N, C-alpha and C positions, 0 to 999 in steps of 0.2 A: 446649391447650398441651401440648407433649411434655415429660415429666419424665425426668431422667437420674439414676440412682443414683450414689452416691459412687464405687462401683467402676467404673462406666462412665466417669465424668469422669476418674478416675485413669488409665484405659486410654487415653483420648483424649490426655491430657497426656503420657503416656509414648510416644505414637506420633510418630516424627520428622515434622516439618512438610514436606509435599510441595510442590514448586514448582508454580506455577499451570500448568495444561495449556498454554494459549497466553496469555502475558501481554499481548501486544499485536501488532497487525499494521500494516503500512505500505504505502503505494503512492505512488510519486513518478514522474510520467510527463510525457513530451513529447508534444505532439500538434499537427499542422499544420492550418491552415485550408484544407481541400480542398473547401469547399462551393461554390466558384465565386461567392461573394458576400461582401460585407464583414461582418466579425464585430465586434460591439460589446459582447458579454458572453458568459458561459459559465454552465453549470449542472452541478452534480454531485449525483446522487441516490443516497443510500445507504439501501438497503432493510433493514428489520428491526432498526434500532437507534434510540436516542434521542440527542439532542444531547450529553448528559453522557457518552456512550460515545465521542465523538470528542475526542481529546486535543490534536491539533495540526493546523494547516494550513500548507502551504508558501506563502510569499509569491508573489503573481502581479502582473502589471502592470495591476491594476484599482484604481480609487479606492475602491470599496465592495464589501464582502463581507457578505451577509446569510445567517444560519443560522436555519432554521425547521423545525418538525416538520410532518409531513403524515400524515393518516389518511383512507383512503377509505371508512371505515365498514364495509368488508367483510373486515377482517382484515389488510389491507396498510397498513403504516405505515413511517415512516423519517425521514430527515433530508434536507432540500433545501438546498443551498448555492448561492447565486446571486451571480455576480460582475458588476458593472456599472461603467461609466466607464473603458474601456480607455485607457491612456496609456503609450506607450513611445516615448521620444525625441520627444515632441510629437505623435506620430501618435495620432489618436483612434479608429482602428478597425484591426482586424487584416485586412490585405489577403489575398486568395486566393494560395496558393503551392503549389508542388509539393514533396512531402515527400522527405526524404533521411535516411539513418541518422544518429542523433544521439548514440548511446551513453547516452542517457537523461536528459541535463540540458543539452544545448546550448541549448535554447529558453529557458533562464533569461536569456540575453542576446542573443537572435537575433530580429529582426523576421520576421513571417510565420508564427510558431508561438508556442506558449506552454507553460509548465511549470506543472503543478499537483501538489499532494501532500496527503495526509491520513494521519493515524495514529489508531488506536483502542486503547483499553486495556480489557481485561476483556470486550469484546464486539467483534464484527466484523459488517459488513453481509452479508446473505445474497446480495445482488447489488449491483452498482455500475453506474451509467449516466452517461455524459457527453454533454452537448449544447452546441453553439454557439448563441448568441442573436443575433437581429438588432437593429436600432436601436430597435425597439419592445419589446424584451425577450421576443420570441417565439422558440420553438425553431426552428432551421433544419433542414430535411430531414424525412424520414418516420420517423426513428427515431434511436437513440443512435449516436454515433461508435464505430468499432471500437477501443476502448481496454479490452479485457477485463482485469478484475482477478481474481486467483485467490481462491477461497474455501478457507480452511485448515480442516482438521479433524484431530483426534487419535483414533486407534482402537487398541484393544488388539490384541495379536498372540499370543494363546495364552500360552505360557510364555516367549516370546521378547521381544525389545525392542519397545516400542510403535512405531507407524507414524504419521508426520506426513504428511498427504495434502494436496496442492494441486490443486484442480480449476479448470480454465479453460474457460469457455463463450463462444465468439465470438458476437457480437451477431447475432441473426436479425432483420433489419430488417423484411422482409415475407416471410411464410411462402411457401414454394415459389418463391422468387426467387433468382437467383444471389447468393451471399453468402460464398463460401469465401475463406479467407485463409491465407497462409503464416505460420508461426510459427517463430522461432528462439529457443532458450533457453540461457542461461548460468547456472550455479549455483555457489555457494560456501557454506561453513559455517565459522563461527568460534566461538571459545570465550567470547564475551561477547555481551551483548545490544547492540543498536544503536539509534540515534535517527533520526528522520525526516530531519533535516538532514544526516546522514552518507551518505544514499543518493544520492551524486553520483559520476559516473564520474571516475576519476583519483585517488580518495582512498585506494585500496589495498584496500578491502573489497568494492567492487562488482565482480562478475565481468565480465570483458571479453575475456580472452585465449582462445586456442584450447584451451588445457588446461583451461578451465573450461566448455567447451561441454557442455551436458547433452543437448540435442537439436539437431542440426545444422539440419535442416529438417523441418517437419511440415505437411501440408496439412489444414486443419480446415474443417468446414462450420459455418455459422451455426446456433446453437441446439443443437449437439451437443457434449457434454462431452469434454474431454481431461484426463487424470489423471496426476500424478506422485506417487511415494511415496518417503519417506525413512525408513529404519529408524533409530530413535533410540538413541544411546548417551548416556545422561543424564549421564555423568561428563565429557563432553568438549565438546560444542558447545551453545551457548545461543542461537544464531540461525542461521536459514537464509535466504540472500539469493538471489533469482533476478532476472535481467534478461530480460524478454520483448521481442522485436522482432516487429512485425506488418507484413506487406506484402500488397498486393493480389495475388489470383490472377487472371491474365489468360488462362488456358487455356480450352479449350472446355467446354461443359456439354451433358448429354444432354437429352432432352425433359422429364425430371423435374427439371431444373435441378441435377442432381448433377454434380460435376466429373468430367471425363474426363482422366485424366493417367496416363502411364506410371509416375509416381512412386508411385501407389497400389498397383501390382502388382509393381514391381521395386525392388530395393535400390539406389537411385540416390543419389550423394553430394550432389546439389543439384537444384533444380528444372529441368525440361527447358527448352530454349530457347523463349522466347516466353511462358512461363507466370509469370514473376516480375515483378510490377508494381511500382509505386512504393511507397516506404515510407509507412506509415500512422502508427505511433506506437511509442514505446519506453516500457516500464513497469518500473521498478525496485521490487521488492517485498521484504518481509521478514516473517518471523514470529519474534517474540521469545519465547523459552521461559523467560525470567527477566527481572527488571527491569534496565534499563540501569545500568551502573556509572557513577557521576558524583560530583563533589564538590558536594554540595548547598549552595547559597548562593554558589557561584562563578559569577557572572553575566557575567564577561568572559573566561572560559576559560583563565585563567593558572594554574589548579591550586591557588590559595590564596584563602580567603575573607577579604577585607579591605575597606578603605574604598572602593577602586576599584569593588568590586562594588555598593556602595550607589549610586554614580554611574550605573552601567549600569542598575540598577533604576529610579532616578529618571528617567533620560532616556527610558526605554521604558514608563513607567507608562501603563496603558490599552491597550497594544498586545496583539495576539494573534499576532504574528509573530516576536518575538524569543525564540527557543527557550531560550537559557540562562537568561534572567531569569525564566522560568516555573518557580519553585522547587518548586511543589507539583503540577505537571503537570495543571493544570486548564484550560489553553489561554488564560489571561488573565494579564497582568501587573498585579497589584493589591496591596493591603495585606497579604494573606496571604503573598505572596512576600517582602515585607520581613521578615516574621516568620521565614521560613526562613533568610534571611541573618543576622538577629540571633542566632537559635538556634545557628548554625553558625560564627559569627565566629571566625577563627583556625584553623579546621579545614583539613586537607589532603585527607582522604579519609574519607567516611562510608558507612555502610550506608544504603540508601534509607529515607526516612521512611514511616510507615504512612499513606500518602495514599489518598484515595478513588479508586476505580476498579480496585483490585486484586481479582481474582476471589475469590469465597467459597471457604472451605476445601473444600467439597464438590467444586467444580470443580477446585481445586488438586490434589486427590488423584489426578486422572486422569493428570497428566503430570509428568515431570521430563525435561529434554531435552538434546538434542544429536543428532549424526547420524552414521551410519556408512554403510550402503549405500544405493543408490538404484536404482530400477527405473522404466522407463517402458514404456508400451504404446501402440501405434498402433491406432486403430480399425480 
């Protein structure tokens, strides 16, 4: 056991408490069924985290959602989320369809595609994979769908502002096979943390306009990393939000299955004719650099904790999908959330409670956030 002297303890207490390096990350994405077969289920594999690290899931049109841990015994572990029992408008399967740009959440209410989402607190997956499932619950295709999710990391920057890095690695389905994709990125930064349910286009915080374009077009190869960096001004921005759009690359390849495109050698404003294929997916992601501001116990979103919030809690008891009624951010509406409501009855605005899932002080000392400049590099 490590012992601290009284002087050391006093020094620790006198040190201002740093914000957690990355408080939480989110991914909210649309994906079309382009498998040419009926889809009856879906699977999300989150590598390198445990179930308690996942705080929320966005509701999808499936009757059942099963969350389990996996461990291959060779050091690879994670969380597997399986969706079964598709039902949208009475349709029991997701029919094949051609993708089209959705701004990130059109599939919440559109047949032929689906919307999924998850958020983590205090941990994030080292990789994320998405699969469609057939009627027997088997994965469709030879590998994951092209729904890359960025991995966020915080790095020191000498004596300057720290750097928040987002790395995207398109799926390499089969080694040395054509797998390039077009990527378009929009970015914004705001002075407060955000919640998973907010990452919906049209709500004012998700970047959509031309003035928020970070990367107009970029041609990426499967299995090769792309990186974006944001210099952090910790006094201003507490969340960075990006919207990624992915499209098929339909241009030529050489004998090594490397893409051949004028876009790689010339500064072109858009993909050359005949090289931009159909839309694959849109992914709205965010990294929170502080806990979200909210009125704890306000389960109906009216800004006041009162009897109406008890009704919202009661009506959603046992649910994992009603975000506001999850007062302690553990992903389940249960008796502990009623305690949050009771403790905050009559309140209008509170500081976040000391809930499980907040990173340890050692990690917290790494970061204080917000954002100033941004740079990108093309491979």
